[in-house]
C-alpha positions as CSV (number, residue, x, y, z in Angstrom):
1,M,18.1,61.9,-44.1
2,G,20.9,59.4,-44.2
3,Y,23.9,58.7,-46.4
4,I,24.9,55.8,-48.7
5,E,28.4,54.4,-48.4
6,V,29.6,52.6,-51.4
7,C,32.8,50.6,-50.6
8,Y,35.1,49.4,-53.5
9,K,37.7,46.8,-53.2
10,L,40.0,47.1,-56.2
11,E,42.8,44.8,-57.4
12,P,45.0,46.3,-58.7
13,L,44.4,49.5,-56.8
14,L,45.6,52.0,-59.4
15,P,44.7,53.6,-61.6
16,A,41.0,52.4,-60.8
17,R,40.8,54.4,-57.6
18,E,41.6,57.7,-59.4
19,I,39.2,57.0,-62.2
20,L,36.5,56.1,-59.6
21,Y,37.1,59.5,-57.7
22,A,36.4,61.4,-61.0
23,E,33.5,59.4,-62.3
24,L,31.6,59.1,-59.0
25,G,32.3,62.8,-58.4
26,D,30.6,63.6,-61.4
27,R,27.5,61.5,-60.6
28,G,26.9,63.3,-57.2
29,F,29.1,61.6,-54.7
30,E,30.1,64.1,-52.1
31,A,33.1,62.7,-50.3
32,F,35.7,60.0,-50.6
33,E,37.9,58.0,-48.2
34,D,40.9,55.9,-49.2
35,T,41.2,52.5,-47.8
36,L,44.2,50.1,-48.0
37,N,42.5,48.3,-51.0
38,G,40.1,50.8,-52.4
39,V,37.9,53.7,-51.8
40,K,34.7,54.5,-49.8
41,A,32.4,57.0,-51.5
42,Y,29.5,58.8,-49.8
43,I,26.3,60.2,-51.2
44,K,23.0,61.3,-49.7
45,K,20.5,58.5,-49.6
46,E,17.8,60.3,-51.7
47,K,20.3,61.0,-54.4
48,F,21.4,57.4,-54.7
49,S,20.4,54.7,-57.2
50,K,22.3,51.6,-58.3
51,S,22.3,53.0,-61.9
52,L,24.9,55.5,-60.7
53,L,27.3,52.6,-60.4
54,K,26.7,51.3,-63.9
55,D,28.9,51.9,-67.0
56,L,32.0,52.9,-65.1
57,N,35.2,52.9,-66.9
58,I,36.9,50.8,-64.3
59,R,35.0,47.8,-65.6
60,R,36.7,48.1,-68.9
61,I,40.1,47.9,-67.4
62,E,41.6,44.5,-68.5
63,G,42.3,42.2,-65.5
64,Q,40.6,44.6,-63.0
65,K,38.9,42.7,-60.0
66,I,36.2,44.8,-58.3
67,E,34.0,44.1,-55.2
68,V,31.3,46.5,-54.2
69,D,29.4,46.8,-50.9
70,I,26.5,49.3,-50.4
71,I,25.8,50.3,-46.8
72,T,23.1,52.7,-45.5
73,I,24.3,55.0,-42.8
74,A,21.5,56.5,-40.8
75,N,21.7,59.8,-39.1
76,Q,21.9,58.4,-35.7
77,N,25.0,56.2,-36.3
78,W,27.0,58.7,-38.5
79,N,28.7,60.1,-35.4
80,A,29.6,56.8,-34.1
81,L,31.2,55.8,-37.4
82,W,33.1,59.0,-37.7
83,E,34.3,59.0,-34.0
84,S,35.7,55.6,-34.5
85,N,38.1,56.8,-37.3
86,F,38.6,60.4,-36.2
87,D,42.1,61.5,-34.9
88,P,43.1,65.0,-34.4
89,I,44.5,66.7,-37.6
90,V,47.8,68.8,-37.3
91,I,48.0,71.8,-39.8
92,N,51.3,73.6,-39.8
93,S,52.3,72.4,-36.3
94,N,50.4,75.3,-34.7
95,C,47.0,74.3,-35.7
96,I,44.9,71.3,-34.5
97,I,41.5,70.3,-35.7
98,R,40.0,68.0,-33.2
99,A,36.8,66.6,-32.1
100,P,34.9,67.7,-28.7
101,F,35.9,64.3,-27.2
102,H,39.7,64.9,-27.8
103,A,41.9,66.6,-25.2
104,V,42.3,70.3,-25.3
105,S,45.3,71.1,-27.4
106,K,48.1,73.6,-26.2
107,V,48.6,75.2,-29.7
108,E,47.9,78.6,-31.1
109,Y,44.8,77.6,-33.1
110,D,42.7,74.9,-31.5
111,I,39.7,74.1,-33.5
112,I,36.8,71.9,-32.4
113,I,34.7,70.2,-35.0
114,S,31.7,67.9,-34.7
115,P,30.8,66.9,-38.1
116,Q,27.3,65.2,-37.6
117,M,26.0,64.7,-41.2
118,S,28.5,67.1,-42.8
119,F,31.9,66.6,-44.4
120,G,35.0,68.6,-43.7
121,T,37.2,67.8,-40.6
122,G,40.6,68.2,-42.3
123,H,41.0,64.5,-43.0
124,H,40.0,64.8,-46.6
125,E,42.9,66.0,-48.8
126,T,40.9,69.0,-50.2
127,T,40.0,70.4,-46.6
128,F,43.7,69.9,-45.6
129,L,45.0,71.6,-48.7
130,M,42.6,74.6,-48.1
131,S,43.2,74.9,-44.4
132,K,47.0,74.9,-44.9
133,E,46.9,77.5,-47.7
134,L,44.9,79.9,-45.4
135,F,48.2,80.3,-43.4
136,S,49.8,81.8,-46.5
137,I,47.3,84.6,-46.8
138,D,47.1,87.7,-44.7
139,L,43.5,87.5,-43.5
140,K,43.5,90.3,-40.9
141,S,40.5,92.6,-41.2
142,I,39.2,91.1,-44.4
143,D,35.8,90.0,-45.7
144,L,35.7,86.3,-46.5
145,L,33.3,83.8,-47.9
146,D,33.3,80.1,-47.2
147,M,31.1,78.7,-49.9
148,G,29.8,75.2,-49.5
149,S,30.9,75.4,-45.8
150,G,30.2,71.7,-44.8
151,T,31.2,71.8,-41.2
152,G,32.4,75.3,-41.3
153,V,35.9,74.4,-40.4
154,L,37.5,76.8,-43.0
155,G,35.4,79.8,-42.0
156,I,36.3,79.1,-38.4
157,L,40.0,79.0,-39.0
158,A,39.7,82.1,-41.2
159,E,38.3,83.9,-38.2
160,K,40.9,82.6,-35.9
161,L,43.5,83.9,-38.4
162,G,42.1,87.5,-38.2
163,A,39.2,87.7,-40.8
164,K,36.9,90.5,-39.9
165,H,33.7,89.3,-41.4
166,V,33.0,85.7,-42.5
167,K,29.9,84.4,-44.4
168,A,29.4,80.7,-44.5
169,I,27.0,79.3,-47.0
170,D,25.9,75.7,-47.6
171,I,22.8,74.4,-49.6
172,E,22.3,71.5,-47.2
173,E,20.2,71.8,-44.1
174,G,22.5,69.5,-42.2
175,A,25.6,71.5,-43.1
176,F,23.9,74.8,-42.3
177,L,22.9,73.5,-38.8
178,N,26.2,71.8,-38.4
179,T,28.2,75.0,-39.1
180,I,26.2,77.1,-36.5
181,N,26.9,74.3,-34.0
182,N,30.7,74.4,-34.6
183,C,30.7,78.1,-34.5
184,K,29.3,77.9,-30.9
185,L,31.8,75.3,-30.1
186,N,34.5,77.7,-31.2
187,N,33.0,80.8,-29.8
188,T,33.2,82.6,-33.0
189,K,32.1,86.3,-33.1
190,N,32.2,87.3,-36.8
191,I,30.7,84.3,-38.8
192,I,27.2,84.6,-40.4
193,V,25.8,81.3,-41.5
194,E,23.3,81.0,-44.3
195,K,21.4,78.3,-46.0
196,G,21.4,78.5,-49.9
197,D,23.6,78.6,-53.0
198,S,25.3,81.2,-55.0
199,K,22.1,83.1,-55.5
200,L,22.8,84.6,-52.0
201,L,25.7,86.3,-53.4
202,Y,24.2,88.8,-55.7
203,D,25.2,92.0,-53.9
204,S,28.3,90.9,-51.9
205,L,31.9,91.6,-52.1
206,F,34.7,89.7,-50.7
207,D,38.5,89.9,-50.2
208,V,38.9,86.1,-50.1
209,I,36.4,83.4,-51.5
210,L,36.9,79.7,-50.4
211,A,34.9,77.2,-52.5
212,N,35.6,73.5,-51.6
213,I,32.8,71.9,-53.6
214,N,33.1,69.8,-56.8
215,K,34.3,70.5,-60.2
216,N,30.8,71.0,-61.8
217,I,29.5,73.5,-59.1
218,L,32.8,75.4,-59.4
219,L,32.6,75.6,-63.2
220,Q,28.8,76.6,-63.0
221,D,29.5,79.4,-60.5
222,M,32.9,80.8,-61.6
223,S,31.4,83.9,-63.0
224,V,29.6,84.5,-59.7
225,Y,32.7,84.0,-57.7
226,S,34.6,86.5,-60.0
227,N,31.7,89.2,-59.7
228,C,31.8,88.9,-55.9
229,L,35.5,89.3,-55.6
230,K,37.3,92.6,-55.0
231,V,40.0,93.6,-57.3
232,E,43.3,91.6,-56.3
233,G,41.1,89.4,-54.1
234,K,41.8,85.8,-54.0
235,L,39.7,82.8,-54.9
236,L,40.8,79.4,-53.4
237,L,39.2,76.3,-55.2
238,S,39.3,72.7,-54.1
239,G,37.1,69.6,-54.3
240,F,38.5,68.4,-57.6
241,F,41.2,66.3,-59.1
242,T,44.6,67.3,-60.7
243,T,43.1,66.0,-64.0
244,D,40.6,68.8,-63.6
245,I,42.9,71.8,-63.2
246,D,43.2,72.9,-66.9
247,E,39.4,73.0,-67.3
248,L,39.0,75.0,-64.2
249,R,42.0,77.3,-65.0
250,N,40.4,78.0,-68.5
251,A,37.1,78.9,-66.9
252,A,38.8,81.2,-64.4
253,S,40.7,82.9,-67.1
254,N,37.6,83.4,-69.0
255,N,36.1,85.1,-66.0
256,G,38.8,87.6,-65.4
257,L,40.7,85.5,-62.8
258,K,44.6,84.8,-63.2
259,F,46.3,81.7,-61.9
260,V,48.4,82.2,-58.8
261,K,49.4,78.7,-57.7
262,M,48.3,75.2,-57.0
263,Q,48.9,72.5,-54.5
264,E,48.1,68.8,-54.6
265,K,47.8,65.9,-52.3
266,N,47.1,62.3,-53.4
267,N,45.7,63.5,-56.8
268,W,43.3,66.0,-55.2
269,A,44.1,69.6,-56.0
270,M,43.8,73.2,-54.7
271,L,43.9,76.4,-56.9
272,M,44.7,79.9,-55.9
273,L,43.3,82.5,-58.3
274,E,43.4,86.3,-58.2
275,K,40.9,89.0,-59.6
276,L,42.5,91.0,-62.2
């Protein structure tokens, strides 16, 4: 399994980049990387077709110049591509997310992540927002779900912050295996990793649920998250844009979840909700 990288060069840059985020996200692209003059978007090779790039609204913007390059990223060269761009990420000054080839960090929370074919190193705004927000919650001795775990970085941080039991779930085989590997790198003790989707949650209850996925999946599974959340439990959502907040808040309210707060970074958003 490989990935397709679609690289857009945009002139002017805005608002075309924000429009691309929303439209390509709705069309199945999993991750985005800002560049100086555009954006790189990533999707699994088997899910890609050039038809996904047709009829985009940015082409209707008067005066907009667009260049598009499509690159196939094979499994064997994904790590090399990632390593060439990966610097350690600092969260709250006492937490560093780094790769195995970086020097050991003398901080309280030193997290090692090797992403392989998964996304979620802390570089992307949504992972950063979720990681930072975990420090605002008392996680000691709680049961926590990391839904759509990717690399497993959020679940690993949660355990380091005191979570008693962590369940990490991702539907993709690569993410499932990657989370297992990263748990070993960080010597975790209390993380159970499973491959699947929200159907695995039918008899579970959690104090905190983390779901950093995409808007459509979040909307689809909102009722499941609510049913699996203990009363006064917290649900942290990310993987969407600030323009999606109202739609997600309405869906949450309809499922017995009240809005607590939001954070945003570069037009990406994070919501904290609480079970009534």
